[in-house]
C-alpha positions in Angstrom: 117.4 -98.7 134.6 119.3 -98.5 137.9 119.0 -101.3 140.4 116.7 -100.2 143.3 117.0 -101.5 146.8 113.8 -102.4 148.5 113.8 -102.0 152.3 111.5 -100.9 155.1 111.5 -97.4 153.7 110.6 -98.3 150.1 112.5 -98.0 146.9 115.7 -96.2 147.6 116.6 -93.8 144.8 119.7 -92.1 146.2 121.8 -92.6 149.4 124.4 -90.4 151.0 126.9 -92.9 152.2 129.6 -90.3 152.9 127.3 -88.7 155.5 127.6 -91.6 158.0 131.4 -91.3 157.6 131.6 -87.5 158.1 128.9 -87.1 160.7 127.6 -88.7 163.8 123.8 -89.1 163.2 121.9 -88.4 166.4 118.4 -89.0 165.0 116.6 -89.1 161.7 113.2 -88.4 160.4 111.1 -88.8 157.3 110.1 -85.6 155.4 108.2 -85.1 152.2 109.9 -83.5 149.1 108.4 -81.1 146.5 109.6 -82.2 143.1 108.7 -81.4 139.5 107.8 -84.2 137.0 111.2 -84.3 135.3 112.9 -84.6 138.7 110.8 -87.6 139.7 111.6 -89.3 136.4 115.3 -88.7 136.8 115.2 -90.0 140.4 113.3 -93.1 139.4 116.2 -93.9 137.0 118.5 -93.6 140.0 120.4 -90.5 138.7 121.1 -88.1 141.6 123.6 -87.2 144.3 123.3 -86.1 147.9 127.1 -85.8 148.5 127.2 -82.0 149.3 123.5 -81.6 150.1 122.2 -80.0 153.3 118.9 -78.8 154.7 118.1 -75.5 156.4 115.5 -72.9 157.2 114.6 -70.1 154.7 111.6 -67.8 155.2 110.1 -69.9 157.9 110.2 -73.1 155.8 112.5 -76.1 155.5 114.6 -76.4 152.3 117.1 -78.8 150.9 120.1 -77.2 149.2 122.7 -78.4 146.8 121.1 -81.7 145.9 122.1 -82.7 142.4 119.3 -84.2 140.3 120.3 -84.2 136.6 118.0 -83.1 133.9 115.7 -85.8 132.4 116.6 -86.1 128.7 113.1 -86.8 127.4 111.7 -83.7 129.2 112.9 -81.3 126.6 111.3 -77.9 127.3 109.9 -79.0 130.7 113.3 -79.6 132.3 114.4 -78.3 135.7 117.4 -76.6 137.3 119.8 -79.3 138.5 120.9 -77.8 141.9 117.9 -75.7 142.8 116.7 -75.5 146.4 113.9 -78.0 147.0 111.2 -77.6 149.6 110.8 -80.2 152.4 107.4 -80.9 153.9 107.2 -81.3 157.6 104.6 -80.7 160.3 105.0 -77.5 162.4 105.9 -79.3 165.5 108.6 -81.3 163.7 109.9 -78.1 162.0 110.2 -76.4 165.4 112.1 -79.5 166.8 114.5 -79.5 163.8 115.0 -75.7 164.1 116.0 -76.0 167.8 118.4 -78.9 166.9 120.2 -76.9 164.2 120.5 -73.9 166.4 122.6 -75.9 168.8 126.3 -75.6 168.2 127.7 -78.0 165.6 124.4 -79.6 164.6 123.3 -79.7 161.0 120.6 -81.4 158.9 121.9 -83.9 156.4 119.8 -85.7 153.9 120.7 -89.4 154.2 118.6 -90.8 151.4 115.8 -90.1 149.0 113.3 -92.9 148.4 109.8 -93.6 147.2 107.3 -94.9 149.7 104.6 -97.5 149.1 102.3 -94.9 147.6 105.0 -93.7 145.2 105.7 -90.4 146.9 109.3 -89.1 147.2 110.5 -88.9 150.8 113.8 -87.7 152.3 115.4 -89.4 155.3 116.8 -86.4 157.1 119.4 -86.8 159.9 120.3 -84.5 162.7 124.0 -84.7 162.7 127.2 -83.4 164.4 130.5 -83.3 162.5 133.1 -85.9 163.3 136.7 -85.0 163.9 139.5 -86.8 162.0 140.4 -88.9 165.0 136.8 -90.0 165.4 136.8 -91.2 161.8 140.0 -93.1 162.4 138.6 -94.7 165.5 135.4 -95.8 163.7 137.5 -97.3 160.9 139.7 -99.1 163.4 136.7 -100.6 165.2 135.2 -101.7 161.9 138.4 -103.4 160.8 138.7 -105.1 164.2 135.2 -106.5 164.0 135.8 -107.7 160.5 139.1 -109.4 161.6 137.4 -110.9 164.6 134.6 -112.4 162.5 137.2 -113.8 160.1 139.1 -115.5 163.0 135.9 -117.0 164.4 135.0 -118.4 161.0 138.5 -120.0 160.5 138.3 -121.5 164.0 135.0 -123.4 163.2 
């Protein structure tokens, strides 16, 4: 079984680490996720990917697209489609706020992680993000390297 991280949000099943590199996250919010039984089993084993996943509006509801959750081997006849759109559960006021945010130019909804809360329900940490340019990515990496080097120098000094 995959090693699970326990944090303030619960047991993290999947993280999208590349999202923080490719996007500037303005704010994030917790949403519910509608899953089938075999999807939950597969997530609990830690088998999933959010690399190309995104969220958007379809027919007045919020959906997550292109999230890869592999088929659970023991499910046999009760399996699921691996990249099917999955419904996200949000309150109407939150949905309206998210819809206004994605209608702005350059903003998108990016799933940052899927985790299980204290009650065992699957939740998605959804970020309102704007895309980074290549030079922004280089500057972020430069700052990170400088902070690491500064910490190393202070450690050697003491």
